[in-house]
Each structure stands twice: as C-alpha cells, then as structure tokens.
C-alpha positions as CSV (number, residue, x, y, z in Angstrom):
1,M,16.5,20.5,-0.4
2,R,14.5,20.9,2.7
3,F,12.4,17.7,2.4
4,E,13.7,14.4,1.2
5,R,10.2,13.3,0.2
6,H,6.8,14.8,-0.3
7,V,3.7,12.7,0.2
8,F,0.5,14.0,-1.5
9,L,-2.7,12.7,-0.1
10,C,-5.9,13.3,-2.0
11,E,-8.7,15.0,0.0
12,N,-10.9,15.9,-3.0
13,R,-14.6,15.9,-2.4
14,R,-17.2,15.1,-5.1
15,P,-20.9,15.3,-4.7
16,D,-22.6,12.4,-3.0
17,G,-23.4,9.7,-5.4
18,H,-20.8,10.6,-8.0
19,P,-20.0,7.5,-10.0
20,R,-16.3,7.8,-9.5
21,G,-16.6,8.4,-5.7
22,C,-14.0,10.5,-4.0
23,C,-11.1,10.3,-1.6
24,A,-12.6,12.6,1.0
25,S,-15.6,10.2,1.6
26,R,-13.2,7.3,1.8
27,G,-11.1,8.9,4.5
28,G,-8.5,11.1,2.8
29,A,-8.3,13.6,5.6
30,E,-8.0,10.9,8.2
31,L,-5.2,9.3,6.2
32,K,-3.3,12.6,6.1
33,E,-3.7,13.0,9.9
34,A,-2.5,9.4,10.5
35,L,0.6,10.0,8.3
36,K,1.4,13.3,10.0
37,A,1.1,11.7,13.5
38,E,3.3,8.8,12.4
39,L,6.0,11.2,11.0
40,R,5.9,13.2,14.3
41,A,6.1,10.0,16.4
42,R,9.2,9.0,14.5
43,G,10.8,12.4,14.4
44,L,10.6,12.5,10.6
45,Q,8.5,15.6,10.1
46,E,11.6,17.7,9.1
47,R,12.6,15.2,6.4
48,I,9.2,14.1,5.0
49,R,6.3,16.4,4.2
50,A,2.7,15.3,4.2
51,N,0.7,17.5,1.8
52,S,-3.0,17.7,1.1
53,A,-3.9,17.4,-2.6
54,G,-6.9,18.1,-4.7
55,C,-8.0,15.5,-7.2
56,L,-5.2,13.2,-8.3
57,D,-7.6,11.6,-10.9
58,A,-7.4,8.1,-9.5
59,C,-10.7,8.3,-7.7
60,E,-11.7,4.6,-8.2
61,S,-8.6,3.6,-6.2
62,G,-9.1,6.0,-3.3
63,P,-8.0,7.1,-1.0
64,V,-4.9,7.8,-3.0
65,M,-1.5,9.0,-2.1
66,V,1.6,9.6,-4.1
67,V,5.2,9.8,-2.9
68,Y,7.8,12.0,-4.6
69,P,10.5,12.1,-5.8
70,E,9.9,8.4,-6.7
71,G,6.4,8.9,-8.1
72,V,5.0,5.9,-6.3
73,W,1.2,5.8,-6.2
74,Y,-0.7,4.1,-3.5
75,G,-4.4,3.2,-3.5
76,G,-7.0,1.9,-1.1
77,V,-4.8,3.0,1.8
78,T,-6.1,2.9,5.3
79,P,-4.7,4.5,8.5
80,A,-3.6,1.0,9.5
81,D,-1.3,0.9,6.5
82,I,0.5,4.1,7.4
83,P,3.1,2.6,9.8
84,E,4.1,0.0,7.1
85,I,4.4,2.7,4.4
86,V,6.5,4.9,6.6
87,E,8.8,2.1,7.8
88,R,9.2,0.2,4.5
89,H,9.0,3.0,1.9
90,L,9.7,6.4,3.5
91,V,12.5,5.1,5.8
92,G,13.6,2.0,4.0
93,G,13.2,3.0,0.4
94,Q,11.1,0.0,-0.6
95,P,7.5,0.6,-1.8
96,V,4.7,-1.5,-0.2
97,E,3.8,-3.4,-3.4
98,R,0.4,-4.7,-2.2
99,L,-0.8,-1.0,-2.1
100,V,0.9,0.3,-5.3
101,I,-1.3,1.3,-8.2
102,R,0.2,1.4,-11.6
103,A,-2.7,1.9,-14.0
104,F,-5.8,3.9,-13.2
C-alpha cells in the first residue's frame, strides 16, 4: 500500500444561503492546504495523503474531514486544529475526541 492513511477534506460548495451551509464557505480548501503544509513540514506526505472531497453529507458539522482506514470523522475543524490532528491521530493513532463527530 502506498499510503498508510487517506484524509478526505470536504470542499463542496452550495449556493449562498443554502440552509445546510457548505464546507467550502467554512474554509474547506484552506483546511486542506493547512493539512498538506503540515504533512510536508513533518515529512509525512509520502505516508499520508490529503484528498479533496465533494459533499460528505455532514454539512452542518463543516468543515468536515474523514480519516481512512479508521473511518474517523472530524467536524468544525480549523487550520489551528491541524497540528494536533496530525500529531495525535495521524502519527500517534489516537483520534482527537473533541473534534470527532459520530452522528450527523
């Protein structure tokens, strides 16, 4: 297997004023760039892949990201949360519980 983990980050855009909102307007693209930069800074880009995703259908919790193969979903993530997610979860194997979403 080329990558140990894949992180899918929602960048879906809904029309302005949509009742569910969207991850794009909440910073989905900026979140992906922050993750990619953190992975590069730590030399992890060959082990962990940051992937853009369309709608992950958890709009109300956005911006949303999901880590595979574990299937751990994160919601309301900000660029400031990225170093902690990388250190604790992607390197250490322990999800960041305060950001985990289980029902949406």
